[in-house]
N, C-alpha and C positions, 0 to 999 in steps of 0.2 A: 496513569497516562504515559504513553511511550515517549521517550526522548526523541526529539527530532535529530536525525543524523545529518552528516554533511551533504549526502546525496539528496535527502528531502529538502534541505535548505536551498541547494542549487536549483532543484526543480521548482520550488515555490518562487524563488527570485526570478527565474526565467519566465514563468507564467505571469507573474505580476508585471514584468516589463512589457509583455505582449497585450495585456488587458488594460484599457484606459478606464479611469475612474470618472466617467462622464458627469455624474451628478454630485461628486465629492461626498458620497455616502460611505466610503470604505475607510472608516476611522475607528479608533478606540478612544475611550475617555479615561483619563488618569488625572486625579486631583482637579476635577471639573475642567480639564483642558482637553480639547479634541486633538488627537495626534493621528496624522495620516499613517495608515498601516505601511504603505510603501517606504516611507522614510523612517519608520520605527519598527522594522521587522524583528530586530533582536529582542525588543520588549515583548512583542507578540509571541515569539517562539519561547521565551522564558515563561510567559503566562501559560502556554500550552503544557509545558512541563509541570506547572503548578495547578492544572485542572481545566483550563480552557481547551477547546477542541479546534482542530483545523482539518478540513477535508479538501482534497484537491484532485483535479484531473486536468487534461490538456487545456481545456478552455474555461475552467471555472475554479475559483477558490472560495471556500465558505468557512467562516469563523463562527464559533459560538464563544462569546466572551462574557466574563463576569464571574465565573466559577473561581478563578485564581484570586480575585479580589474579595471573595465571599460576599458578592453584591446581592441585593434583594432581587435584582432583575438581571437576567441573562439575555444578551442580544445576539441576533444573527446578523452577520455582515458578509458581504460577498462582492466579488468581481466575476463577471461572466460575459461570454460572447453572445450566447443565445438563451432564450427562454427554456429550451429543451435541456441545455446543459445545467441550468439552475435547477430545474425540476428533478433531474437525476441526482444532483448533489444534495438537494433537500431530502429526497427519499433515503439516501444513505445516512444523512445526519439524523433524521427522524427515527430510523431503525435503532440508533444508538442512544439518542438523547430523548428522554421522556418527560422532562420538566417543562413548565411554561417558558415560552420564548417570545421576546419582543423584537421588533424591527422598526427602526426609525429611518424613514426615507423621504427624499424630496417628493412632493406630491406629483411632480411631472415625471418621476422615474417610471419607466415603462414596466418595471418588474413589480410594482405594487399589485397589479392585477394577478401576476403569477403567484405571489404570496397569498393573496386572498383565495385563489383557486386551490392552494395547498393547505387551507384550513386556518389561515390568519384572519382575524377580524379587526375592523377599525376600532381602536381603543380611544384615541384622542387626536384631535387636530392641533398642530403646533405651528401656526403661522404658515411658513412655506413647506413645512414638513408634516408628515403623518406618522403617528405611532400605531403600530399594529401589534396584536397579541395572538399567539397560538397557545391554547390551553394545553397543559401536560396530559399525559395518558395514564 
């Protein structure tokens, strides 16, 4: 995996500042603790060097996390302005990443439908959250 250079980091930080985490779904999990990506970007970028993936454009950031930790499950996490931006970023990610992917979102997150339309299926209900799964190819 390519190392994130200083320009990538600046771009990612700028995009994150502009994109609100309305549903508090943009987090990673370390030692059973939820860490907000915006406040823990250095950890995220270190994990990218160690196998996780990050995709970004002007209005969307998408992470695939879990590879760096050798986790049984890899999760997709994202911030986006629009459904169209998310769909484009998912297409880019799916071109590169062929393993099963999970997504855990608040049930009221408007992008649950977007993920289902992109091939995710409801895997489990978790109280206020829903766990989705997209099988690998």
